[in-house]
C-alpha positions in Angstrom: -50.6 100.3 -9.5 -52.1 97.0 -10.9 -49.1 96.4 -13.1 -46.8 96.9 -10.2 -48.6 94.4 -8.1 -48.6 91.9 -10.9 -44.8 92.4 -11.4 -44.3 91.8 -7.7 -46.3 88.6 -7.8 -44.3 87.4 -10.8 -41.0 88.2 -9.1 -42.2 86.5 -5.9 -43.1 83.3 -7.8 -39.8 83.4 -9.7 -38.0 83.8 -6.5 -39.7 80.8 -5.0 -38.9 78.8 -8.1 -35.3 79.8 -8.0 -35.1 79.0 -4.3 -36.5 75.5 -4.9 -34.1 75.0 -7.8 -31.2 76.2 -5.7 -31.8 74.4 -2.4 -32.2 70.6 -2.9 -32.6 68.0 -0.2 -31.7 64.4 -1.1 -33.6 61.8 1.0 -31.8 58.9 2.7 -31.5 55.8 0.5 -31.4 57.8 -2.8 -28.7 59.5 -4.9 -29.4 62.2 -7.5 -27.3 63.0 -10.5 -26.5 66.6 -11.3 -26.4 67.7 -15.0 -24.9 70.9 -16.4 -26.8 71.9 -19.4 -27.8 68.3 -19.8 -24.4 66.7 -19.2 -23.7 64.6 -16.1 -21.5 66.4 -13.7 -21.6 64.7 -10.3 -23.9 62.8 -7.9 -25.6 64.2 -4.9 -25.6 62.0 -1.8 -28.4 62.2 0.9 -28.5 65.6 2.6 -28.8 69.4 1.8 -27.3 70.6 -1.5 -27.3 74.0 -3.4 -27.4 74.3 -7.1 -27.0 77.2 -9.4 -30.4 77.5 -11.2 -30.6 77.3 -14.9 -27.0 76.2 -15.2 -27.3 73.0 -13.1 -30.3 70.7 -12.7 -31.2 67.3 -11.2 -30.9 64.5 -13.8 -31.9 61.1 -12.4 -33.2 60.1 -8.9 -31.7 56.7 -8.2 -32.9 54.4 -5.5 -29.8 53.0 -3.7 -31.6 50.5 -1.5 -31.9 46.8 -2.2 -34.8 46.2 -4.5 -37.0 43.2 -5.5 -38.2 42.3 -8.9 -40.8 39.6 -9.6 -39.8 37.4 -12.5 -42.9 36.6 -14.5 -43.8 32.9 -15.2 -42.5 31.6 -18.5 -42.5 28.2 -20.4 -39.1 26.5 -20.5 -38.1 23.4 -22.4 -35.8 21.0 -20.6 -33.1 18.9 -22.2 -35.5 15.9 -22.5 -38.2 18.1 -24.2 -40.4 18.5 -21.2 -42.1 21.9 -20.9 -42.2 23.5 -17.4 -43.4 26.8 -16.1 -40.8 28.8 -14.1 -41.0 32.0 -12.2 -38.7 33.6 -9.7 -37.6 36.6 -7.7 -34.5 38.9 -8.0 -32.8 41.0 -5.3 -30.5 43.7 -6.6 -28.9 46.9 -5.4 -27.5 49.9 -7.3 -23.9 50.6 -6.3 -23.1 53.4 -8.9 -25.9 55.8 -9.5 -24.3 57.4 -12.5 -23.9 54.1 -14.3 -27.4 52.9 -13.4 -28.7 56.2 -14.8 -26.8 56.5 -18.0 -25.4 53.1 -19.0 -28.9 51.5 -19.5 -32.2 53.0 -20.5 -34.7 50.9 -18.6 -32.8 49.2 -15.8 -35.5 46.9 -14.4 -36.7 45.7 -17.8 -33.1 44.9 -18.7 -32.5 43.0 -15.5 -35.7 40.9 -15.9 -34.8 40.0 -19.5 -31.4 38.9 -18.5 -32.8 36.8 -15.7 -35.4 35.1 -17.8 -32.9 34.4 -20.6 -30.4 32.8 -18.2 -33.1 30.7 -16.5 -34.1 29.2 -19.9 -30.4 28.5 -20.6 -29.8 26.8 -17.2 -32.9 24.7 -17.3 -32.5 23.8 -21.0 -29.2 22.1 -20.2 -30.8 19.8 -17.7 -33.3 16.9 -17.7 -36.7 17.3 -16.0 -35.6 15.3 -13.0 -32.4 17.4 -12.6 -34.3 20.7 -13.0 -36.7 19.7 -10.2 -34.0 18.4 -7.8 -31.2 20.9 -8.5 -32.9 24.2 -7.9 -30.0 25.6 -5.9 -27.6 24.8 -8.7 -29.9 26.6 -11.2 -30.1 29.7 -8.9 -26.3 29.8 -8.6 -25.8 29.5 -12.4 -28.3 32.3 -13.2 -27.0 34.5 -10.4 -23.4 34.4 -11.6 -24.4 35.1 -15.2 -26.7 38.0 -14.5 -24.3 39.5 -12.0 -21.5 39.6 -14.5 -23.8 41.0 -17.2 -25.1 43.8 -14.9 -21.8 44.8 -13.5 -21.2 47.5 -16.1 -24.5 49.1 -15.1 -23.3 49.7 -11.6 -25.7 46.9 -10.3 -25.0 44.2 -7.8 -27.4 41.2 -8.0 -27.5 39.7 -4.6 -29.9 36.8 -4.9 -31.9 35.0 -7.6 -34.5 32.5 -6.4 -36.7 30.3 -8.4 -40.1 30.3 -6.7 -41.8 27.5 -8.7 -41.0 24.9 -11.3 -44.3 23.4 -12.5 -44.3 20.6 -15.0 -47.5 20.0 -17.1 -50.4 18.1 -15.5 -49.8 14.9 -17.5 -46.2 14.9 -16.4 -47.2 15.4 -12.8 -49.6 12.4 -13.0 -46.9 10.3 -14.6 -44.4 11.2 -11.9 -46.9 10.4 -9.3 -47.4 6.9 -10.8 -43.7 6.4 -11.1 -43.2 7.4 -7.5 -46.0 5.1 -6.4 -44.4 2.2 -8.4 -41.0 2.9 -6.8 -42.6 2.8 -3.4 -44.4 -0.4 -4.1 -41.1 -1.9 -5.5 -39.3 -0.9 -2.3 -42.1 -2.3 -0.2 -42.0 -5.6 -2.1 -38.2 -5.7 -1.8 -38.4 -5.1 2.0 -41.1 -7.7 2.3 -39.1 -10.3 0.3 -36.0 -9.5 2.5 -38.1 -10.0 5.6 -39.4 -13.3 4.3 -35.9 -14.4 3.3 -34.5 -13.4 6.7 -37.4 -15.2 8.5 -36.8 -18.4 6.4 -33.1 -18.2 7.2 -33.7 -17.8 10.9 -36.3 -20.7 10.7 -33.8 -22.9 8.9 -31.1 -22.0 11.4 -33.5 -22.8 14.3 -34.5 -26.1 12.7 -30.8 -26.9 12.1 -29.9 -26.1 15.7 -32.9 -28.1 16.9 -31.8 -31.1 14.8 -28.2 -30.8 16.1 -29.5 -30.7 19.7 -31.8 -33.6 19.0 -29.0 -35.6 17.5 -26.8 -34.7 20.5 -29.6 -35.9 22.8 -30.1 -39.1 20.8 -26.3 -39.7 20.9 -26.3 -39.2 24.6 -29.4 -41.4 25.1 -27.8 -44.1 22.9 -24.6 -43.9 24.9 -26.6 -44.2 28.2 -28.6 -47.1 26.8 -25.5 -48.9 25.6 -24.0 -48.3 29.0 -27.2 -49.6 30.7 -27.2 -52.7 28.4 -23.5 -53.2 29.2 -24.3 -53.1 32.9 -27.2 -55.4 32.4 -25.1 -57.8 30.4 -22.5 -57.8 33.1 -25.2 -58.5 35.7 -26.6 -61.2 33.4 -23.2 -62.7 33.0 -22.6 -62.6 36.7 -26.0 -64.3 37.4 -25.3 -66.9 34.7 -21.9 -67.6 36.3 -23.5 -67.9 39.7 -26.0 -70.4 38.3 -23.3 -72.3 36.5 -21.3 -72.5 39.6 -24.3 -73.7 41.5 -25.0 -76.4 38.9 -21.4 -77.4 38.8 -21.6 -77.8 42.6 -24.4 -80.3 42.2 -27.4 -78.0 43.0 -29.9 -78.5 40.3 -32.4 -76.1 41.9 -30.4 -73.3 40.3 -31.6 -74.4 36.9 -35.2 -74.1 38.0 -34.4 -70.5 39.3 -32.8 -69.5 36.1 -35.7 -70.9 33.9 -38.4 -69.4 36.2 -36.8 -66.0 35.9 -36.7 -66.1 32.1 -40.2 -67.4 32.0 -41.6 -64.7 34.2 -39.8 -62.0 32.1 -41.2 -63.4 28.9 -44.7 -63.6 30.4 -44.4 -60.0 31.6 -43.4 -58.8 28.1 -46.3 -60.7 26.6 -48.8 -59.3 29.1 -47.6 -55.7 28.5 -47.9 -55.9 24.7 -50.2 -53.1 23.3 -53.8 -54.0 22.6 -53.4 -57.3 24.4 -56.6 -58.5 25.8 -55.9 -62.3 26.2 -52.7 -64.0 27.3 -52.2 -67.6 26.2 -50.1 -69.7 28.4 -47.4 -71.4 26.3 -47.1 -74.3 28.7 -48.5 -75.8 31.9 -48.5 -73.5 34.9 -47.2 -76.5 36.9 -43.8 -76.0 35.3 -43.7 -72.4 36.6 -44.7 -73.5 40.1 -42.1 -76.2 40.0 -39.5 -73.6 39.1 -40.7 -71.4 41.9 -40.3 -74.3 44.2 -36.7 -74.6 43.1 -36.2 -70.9 44.0 -37.7 -71.7 47.5 -35.3 -74.6 47.9 -32.3 -72.3 47.0 -33.5 -69.8 49.5 -33.8 -72.5 52.2 -30.3 -73.8 51.5 -28.9 -70.3 51.7 -30.6 -69.8 55.1 -29.3 -73.1 56.4 -25.7 -72.1 55.6 -26.0 -68.8 57.4 -24.6 -68.6 61.0 -27.0 -69.0 63.8 -26.6 -65.4 65.0 -27.6 -64.0 61.6 -30.5 -66.4 61.0 -33.8 -64.6 60.4 -36.6 -64.9 62.9 -38.9 -66.6 60.5 -38.3 -68.7 57.4 -40.7 -68.8 54.5 -42.2 -72.1 53.9 -40.9 -74.1 51.0 -43.3 -74.3 48.1 -44.1 -77.9 47.1 -42.6 -79.1 43.9 -44.9 -80.2 41.2 -44.1 -81.7 38.0 -40.7 -82.0 36.5 
């Protein structure tokens, strides 16, 4: 009785095991390889599958979704012998489960080694400045190389991104000093350009001012010359009138002419700057006599006017003094 129960339990367990070996469910996003006595036969896609126990078995369970690998930090020497620390990230996806399972032993380790080697090759062909400024170019070079190398493994490398390129601390300090010097240089250049432009504008303004001032002096000189010309014409006319009067026998015109010049000279002498005293160059009686001549001329002119135009009052003639 006991042996019969034990046999039943053994058969039940064996049946359960056979059932689990026969009915297999592949989850979404995975593919399983099927082996017949250890040899690859076919690949099971997601869903329900039935296998003959003992003869067929599941070989490798391959993740078909896009996966991410962290590239560890490594020291890389640039073309100009600068050492930088570089790390990154890789996005890949298995397209052929059988190749990914049987063409390479450790898929992820193989991909990481390929990426790290190609990063060293790409950065080693560039200067430090190029490696820091051309990260997209480095990503493209590494991606193309790694994708071609992993194609036989049934792998598609979608993206490779360098997360950080870190030069040594002393290089960072030197770069900071260089950048500061470049900024100061640009600032000095801009300041010099501003001063130069200001000087040019100032010179242009002074030039324009001098031109305008010269134009103004030219116009003023022209006006002064014209005024002197008019004054000379008036002087000539007055002189002619006096000459005509003298020629007509009227000697009082000479007194008028002399008195006019005398008064003008006296006025100029009195208006001289810092003039406190005025010295009379001759007797004042000569001036009064000349003024008397002017009065005589005015009287004669009034006597020759018609009676209808005669003024109501006549100024008294000033007595003549001296000769």
